[in-house]
GUVEX-676831 format. One record per residue (C-alpha): residue number from 1; residue in one letter; y, x, z. Coordinates in nm, 4 decimals, decimal comma. Example, Ala and Ser with C-alpha at 12.3 -4.5 7.8 and 13.67 -1.06 7.14 Angstrom:
# residues 2
> num	residuo	Y	X	Z
> 1	a	-0,4500	1,2300	0,7800
> 2	s	-0,1060	1,3670	0,7140
//
This chain:
# residues 241
> num	residuo	Y	X	Z
> 1	m	-0,0086	0,0040	-0,0164
> 2	e	0,3300	0,1337	-0,0964
> 3	t	0,6316	0,1529	0,1774
> 4	t	1,0006	0,1887	0,1290
> 5	s	1,2114	0,3615	0,3745
> 6	q	1,4786	0,1548	0,5246
> 7	s	1,8467	0,2715	0,4296
> 8	t	2,0751	0,3089	0,7125
> 9	v	2,4457	0,2509	0,7263
> 10	p	2,6098	0,6114	0,7593
> 11	t	2,7925	0,6593	1,1143
> 12	d	3,1340	0,8070	1,1373
> 13	a	2,9415	1,1473	1,2407
> 14	d	2,7504	1,1125	0,9137
> 15	r	3,0533	1,0781	0,6705
> 16	l	3,2534	1,3403	0,8620
> 17	h	2,9604	1,5827	0,8066
> 18	e	3,0038	1,5374	0,4579
> 19	i	3,3549	1,6683	0,4918
> 20	g	3,3483	2,0542	0,4695
> 21	r	2,9659	2,1076	0,3661
> 22	p	2,8692	2,4388	0,3068
> 23	s	2,8874	2,5006	-0,0716
> 24	v	2,8183	2,7873	-0,3193
> 25	r	3,0856	3,0387	-0,3492
> 26	i	3,3041	2,9224	-0,6652
> 27	r	3,6310	2,9767	-0,7989
> 28	m	3,8817	2,7109	-0,7573
> 29	p	4,2591	2,6914	-0,7610
> 30	a	4,4475	2,7825	-0,4472
> 31	d	4,5678	2,4526	-0,3448
> 32	k	4,2110	2,2851	-0,3733
> 33	r	4,0632	2,6041	-0,1816
> 34	i	4,3122	2,5473	0,1048
> 35	q	4,2303	2,1631	0,1089
> 36	q	3,8498	2,2654	0,1335
> 37	i	3,9108	2,5197	0,3983
> 38	l	4,0931	2,2520	0,5936
> 39	d	3,8582	2,0194	0,5737
> 40	c	3,5657	2,2327	0,6958
> 41	a	3,8091	2,3553	0,9583
> 42	l	3,8432	1,9877	1,0697
> 43	r	3,4632	1,9568	1,0828
> 44	e	3,4219	2,2945	1,2869
> 45	f	3,7146	2,2237	1,5223
> 46	s	3,5938	1,8335	1,5707
> 47	e	3,2487	1,9942	1,6955
> 48	h	3,3276	2,2564	1,9177
> 49	g	3,7186	2,2260	2,0126
> 50	f	3,9746	2,4836	1,9368
> 51	q	3,8526	2,7719	2,1786
> 52	r	3,4741	2,7803	2,0570
> 53	a	3,5316	2,7221	1,6934
> 54	r	3,5172	3,0565	1,5076
> 55	m	3,6615	3,1722	1,2094
> 56	d	3,3099	3,2941	1,0863
> 57	d	3,1706	2,9742	1,0894
> 58	i	3,4806	2,8120	0,8933
> 59	a	3,4183	3,0593	0,6255
> 60	q	3,0699	3,0152	0,6185
> 61	r	3,1233	2,6175	0,5760
> 62	c	3,3451	2,7158	0,2817
> 63	g	3,1036	2,9384	0,1017
> 64	l	3,3548	3,2177	0,1611
> 65	s	3,3519	3,5840	0,3291
> 66	k	3,5625	3,6090	0,6536
> 67	g	3,7884	3,8204	0,4505
> 68	g	3,8170	3,5499	0,1863
> 69	l	3,9340	3,2925	0,4617
> 70	y	4,1870	3,5450	0,6170
> 71	a	4,3388	3,6035	0,2700
> 72	h	4,4638	3,2178	0,3291
> 73	f	4,4861	3,1994	0,6812
> 74	n	4,5541	3,5145	0,9009
> 75	s	4,4412	3,3666	1,2372
> 76	k	4,2448	3,0631	1,3654
> 77	d	4,6023	2,9444	1,5177
> 78	a	4,7550	2,9366	1,2038
> 79	l	4,4690	2,7409	1,0674
> 80	f	4,4611	2,5017	1,3333
> 81	e	4,8385	2,4312	1,2915
> 82	a	4,8001	2,3901	0,9123
> 83	l	4,5452	2,1222	0,9699
> 84	l	4,7541	1,9162	1,1840
> 85	t	5,0590	1,9763	0,9665
> 86	r	4,8490	1,8213	0,7043
> 87	s	4,8459	1,4782	0,9008
> 88	i	5,2257	1,4786	0,9544
> 89	a	5,3139	1,3850	0,5836
> 90	p	5,5415	1,0760	0,6091
> 91	p	5,4135	0,7603	0,4908
> 92	d	5,5206	0,6519	0,1377
> 93	v	5,6130	0,2973	0,2059
> 94	k	5,6947	0,2007	-0,1638
> 95	a	5,3089	0,3105	-0,2330
> 96	m	5,2051	0,0741	0,0370
> 97	n	5,2786	-0,2263	-0,2116
> 98	l	5,4007	-0,4595	0,0862
> 99	p	5,2876	-0,8345	-0,0128
> 100	r	5,5877	-1,0087	-0,1836
> 101	p	5,7604	-1,2601	-0,0905
> 102	l	5,7045	-1,1265	0,2839
> 103	e	5,5435	-1,4386	0,4156
> 104	v	5,3906	-1,4149	0,7510
> 105	q	5,0112	-1,4751	0,6622
> 106	p	4,9869	-1,2429	0,3866
> 107	l	5,1750	-0,9619	0,5580
> 108	a	4,9890	-1,0036	0,8593
> 109	t	4,6601	-0,9900	0,6772
> 110	w	4,7806	-0,6703	0,4840
> 111	l	4,9115	-0,5065	0,7939
> 112	v	4,5844	-0,5672	0,9725
> 113	d	4,3843	-0,4206	0,6503
> 114	q	4,5976	-0,1255	0,6455
> 115	m	4,5571	-0,0249	1,0177
> 116	y	4,1991	-0,1001	1,0271
> 117	d	4,1181	0,0870	0,7258
> 118	a	4,2891	0,3861	0,8532
> 119	l	4,0325	0,3639	1,1621
> 120	a	3,7442	0,3485	0,9551
> 121	n	3,8316	0,6710	0,8184
> 122	p	3,6492	0,9553	1,0165
> 123	r	3,9075	1,2294	0,9073
> 124	t	4,1972	1,0097	1,0658
> 125	v	3,9622	0,9652	1,3672
> 126	a	3,9056	1,3155	1,3977
> 127	t	4,2480	1,4599	1,3490
> 128	m	4,3711	1,2133	1,6282
> 129	r	4,1029	1,3344	1,8593
> 130	l	4,2429	1,6915	1,7938
> 131	l	4,5850	1,5687	1,8582
> 132	i	4,4907	1,4255	2,1886
> 133	a	4,2714	1,7403	2,2819
> 134	e	4,4896	2,0087	2,1649
> 135	g	4,8389	1,8693	2,1753
> 136	a	4,9532	2,0902	2,4548
> 137	r	4,8770	2,3888	2,2217
> 138	v	5,1140	2,2614	1,9536
> 139	p	5,3679	2,0416	2,1355
> 140	h	5,6254	2,1145	1,8217
> 141	l	5,3605	1,9560	1,5665
> 142	v	5,2879	1,6468	1,7836
> 143	k	5,6909	1,5765	1,8072
> 144	l	5,7009	1,6356	1,4253
> 145	w	5,4155	1,3686	1,3778
> 146	s	5,6143	1,1415	1,6148
> 147	k	5,9170	1,1761	1,4096
> 148	h	5,7580	1,1925	1,0451
> 149	v	5,4699	0,9593	1,0878
> 150	s	5,5007	0,7265	1,3717
> 151	e	5,8796	0,6508	1,3555
> 152	p	5,9040	0,5567	0,9774
> 153	q	5,6049	0,3391	1,0241
> 154	m	5,7635	0,1646	1,3198
> 155	a	6,0759	0,1236	1,1032
> 156	m	5,9015	-0,0155	0,7906
> 157	l	5,7438	-0,2788	1,0647
> 158	a	6,0653	-0,3733	1,2129
> 159	e	6,2167	-0,4341	0,8487
> 160	a	5,9313	-0,6341	0,7285
> 161	f	5,9190	-0,8549	1,0460
> 162	h	6,2803	-0,9334	1,0053
> 163	e	6,2348	-1,0102	0,6517
> 164	s	5,9540	-1,2324	0,7005
> 165	t	6,1283	-1,4385	0,9748
> 166	a	6,4619	-1,4346	0,8398
> 167	g	6,4939	-1,8278	0,7775
> 168	q	6,3560	-1,9211	1,1473
> 169	g	6,6788	-1,8807	1,3191
> 170	g	6,6964	-1,8946	1,7173
> 171	t	6,5569	-1,6184	1,9248
> 172	r	6,3366	-1,4023	1,7212
> 173	s	5,9779	-1,3302	1,8854
> 174	v	5,8922	-1,0280	2,0934
> 175	i	5,7024	-0,8719	1,8213
> 176	v	5,9973	-0,8739	1,5899
> 177	r	6,1859	-0,6999	1,8621
> 178	e	5,9080	-0,4432	1,9618
> 179	p	5,7191	-0,4200	1,6538
> 180	w	5,5053	-0,1247	1,8127
> 181	l	5,3217	-0,4162	1,9788
> 182	a	5,1843	-0,5087	1,6512
> 183	a	4,9721	-0,1683	1,6536
> 184	a	4,8395	-0,2343	2,0084
> 185	p	4,4999	-0,3816	1,9179
> 186	v	4,3933	-0,1360	1,6857
> 187	l	4,5282	0,1675	1,9173
> 188	h	4,3262	0,0115	2,1979
> 189	a	4,0213	0,0241	1,9198
> 190	l	4,1072	0,3961	1,8505
> 191	l	4,0954	0,4848	2,2123
> 192	s	3,7967	0,3141	2,2611
> 193	q	3,6193	0,5137	1,9790
> 194	l	3,7655	0,8425	2,0955
> 195	i	3,6221	0,8112	2,4366
> 196	l	3,3020	0,6224	2,3688
> 197	g	3,2419	0,7384	2,0184
> 198	e	2,8654	0,6264	1,9171
> 199	h	2,7942	0,4645	2,2137
> 200	l	3,0841	0,1988	2,1333
> 201	e	2,9786	-0,1581	1,9795
> 202	i	3,2792	-0,3326	1,8218
> 203	d	3,2616	-0,6776	1,6165
> 204	m	3,5229	-0,5053	1,4013
> 205	a	3,5506	-0,8249	1,1704
> 206	h	3,6128	-1,0475	1,4583
> 207	m	3,8670	-0,8115	1,6133
> 208	r	4,0702	-0,8049	1,2745
> 209	k	4,0434	-1,1945	1,2629
> 210	a	4,1877	-1,2173	1,5914
> 211	h	4,4680	-0,9292	1,5419
> 212	v	4,5796	-1,1761	1,2216
> 213	e	4,5830	-1,4748	1,4322
> 214	m	4,7625	-1,2905	1,6869
> 215	l	5,0446	-1,1758	1,4619
> 216	c	5,0615	-1,5022	1,2704
> 217	e	5,1209	-1,6600	1,6164
> 218	l	5,3841	-1,4282	1,7087
> 219	l	5,5630	-1,4433	1,3831
> 220	e	5,5745	-1,8042	1,3044
> 221	p	5,8126	-2,0374	1,4426
> 222	a	5,6592	-2,2407	1,7306
> 223	a	5,6658	-2,5713	1,5518
> 224	k	5,4363	-2,4251	1,3060
> 225	q	5,1788	-2,2717	1,5508
> 226	a	4,8540	-2,4570	1,5784
> 227	p	4,7952	-2,5846	1,9243
> 228	s	4,5995	-2,3538	2,1466
> 229	a	4,4426	-2,6325	2,3720
> 230	g	4,0697	-2,6417	2,3143
> 231	h	4,0910	-2,3577	2,0676
> 232	d	3,7921	-2,1303	2,1150
> 233	f	3,8232	-1,7851	2,0379
> 234	p	3,5789	-1,5632	2,2049
> 235	s	3,6750	-1,1889	2,2783
> 236	a	3,5357	-0,9270	2,0155
> 237	r	3,2326	-0,7553	2,1838
> 238	r	3,3109	-0,3926	2,3043
> 239	t	3,0433	-0,2354	2,5095
> 240	a	2,8898	0,0934	2,5798
> 241	r	2,5365	0,1276	2,4861
//
């Protein structure tokens, strides 16, 4: 009797393992080589932390000699800073394709999709873990990340929320006045993932749905909101296995 093996869904660790997988030594343009080195360094720093990561091992992941690696980065500190600097690129708001016109439901759905798609990227999670674990080593990079990534994103949210609620009149919702609150659920999920890792179970589809509903309730006029009495919306399952 023939048997077939069951396919498995790759975990974040499996997907991150593909980043920087050792390869044969081939020539490539300098910019592509640097990106390959940074991908390999991300894997090495994620597995071992800054102190235990070794340039020899990063070079091996890249299919380079140690001298070849030092031709691009003269120290582990320089490589680490370059890796974190790569994550500081300001968001291209024009390329984000905000849904027009900025009506509440499409905006809330688009925003939640953007945030949870980023959360599903193992490279994003690994970089955030490094920022948290090693931020004291590079405080200037943490400040740059806040200035060039976090603050522009909050400014974009504030502008979008004001535009989507412009015709409501009266007192604006707290989320319009404090747009950072819109990211609170996904930050909670990210923090849980960073702490519990593979031991965490999250009903992500349910969490996304609840997040969209929360944004809609906060952004829409009270008169348009569905009554909450009798509304059954159980919390997403977030348990450590």
